[in-house]
C-alpha positions as CSV (number, residue, x, y, z in Angstrom):
1,M,143.1,24.0,42.8
2,I,142.5,27.2,40.8
3,S,141.8,30.6,42.3
4,R,138.4,32.0,43.0
5,Q,138.9,34.6,40.3
6,D,139.6,31.8,37.8
7,T,136.6,29.8,39.0
8,V,134.2,32.8,38.6
9,S,135.5,33.5,35.1
10,A,135.8,29.9,33.9
11,I,133.9,29.2,30.7
12,G,134.6,25.5,30.5
13,Y,137.1,22.8,31.0
14,D,139.5,20.9,28.7
15,G,140.9,17.8,30.3
16,N,142.7,19.0,33.5
17,A,142.6,22.7,32.6
18,A,140.0,25.4,33.2
19,L,139.3,27.7,30.2
20,I,139.3,31.2,31.6
21,D,137.8,34.3,30.0
22,R,140.6,36.7,30.6
23,S,138.5,39.9,30.1
24,A,135.8,38.6,32.5
25,K,138.4,37.8,35.1
26,K,139.8,41.3,34.9
27,R,136.4,43.0,35.1
28,Y,134.5,40.7,37.5
29,G,136.9,38.5,39.2
30,S,137.1,40.6,42.4
31,M,133.3,41.0,42.8
32,T,131.6,39.2,45.7
33,T,128.9,36.6,45.2
34,E,126.3,39.1,46.0
35,Q,127.7,41.7,43.6
36,L,127.8,39.1,40.8
37,A,124.3,38.0,41.4
38,K,122.9,41.5,41.5
39,A,124.8,42.5,38.4
40,G,123.1,39.5,36.6
41,F,126.1,37.3,36.4
42,Y,124.2,34.3,37.8
43,R,126.5,31.5,36.6
44,A,129.5,33.3,38.0
45,A,127.7,34.0,41.2
46,A,126.6,30.3,41.5
47,A,130.2,29.2,40.9
48,S,131.4,31.6,43.6
49,A,128.8,30.3,46.1
50,I,129.7,26.7,45.4
51,L,133.4,27.5,45.9
52,S,132.7,29.3,49.2
53,G,130.8,26.3,50.5
54,S,128.3,28.7,52.0
55,D,124.6,27.7,52.0
56,D,123.8,31.4,52.6
57,E,125.5,32.5,49.5
58,L,123.8,29.8,47.4
59,A,120.4,30.9,48.9
60,L,121.3,34.5,48.0
61,V,121.9,33.6,44.4
62,A,118.6,31.7,44.3
63,T,116.7,34.7,45.8
64,V,118.2,37.2,43.4
65,Y,117.7,35.0,40.4
66,N,114.1,34.1,41.4
67,E,113.3,37.8,41.8
68,A,114.7,38.7,38.4
69,S,113.2,35.8,36.5
70,G,109.9,35.2,38.3
71,A,111.0,31.6,38.9
72,N,111.0,29.7,42.2
73,Y,114.2,27.6,42.3
74,S,115.5,26.3,45.5
75,P,119.1,27.0,46.5
76,E,119.9,23.3,45.9
77,A,118.7,23.6,42.3
78,I,121.0,26.5,41.4
79,P,124.2,24.5,40.7
80,R,122.4,22.3,38.2
81,L,120.5,25.3,36.7
82,F,123.7,27.1,35.8
83,G,125.9,24.0,35.2
84,V,128.4,24.6,38.0
85,A,130.1,22.3,40.4
86,K,133.1,22.2,42.6
87,V,135.9,20.8,40.5
88,S,139.6,20.3,41.0
89,V,141.8,21.1,38.1
90,A,145.5,21.7,38.0
91,K,146.0,24.5,35.5
92,T,144.2,27.2,33.6
93,L,144.2,28.4,30.0
94,S,143.4,32.1,29.5
95,L,141.5,33.0,26.4
């Protein structure tokens, strides 16, 4: 399983490896789910919430996104909206 920092900064997957944005990891990898969402990094915030397994964090992401966009997505719709899911990969490739 890859780290939370890697999960938050993943830009995709190639086989059994996560492709990591090295500069994003350095800048934003230590931010909390709430900090990511409020900074407008919704995909990263959604990935963080999914990894945490917290329904409250997912609801927070939905609330912050809905306020910013004027949308009305439920917390359950957020993973699909941002294309994130809990995945298990063995290694990372930093780009």
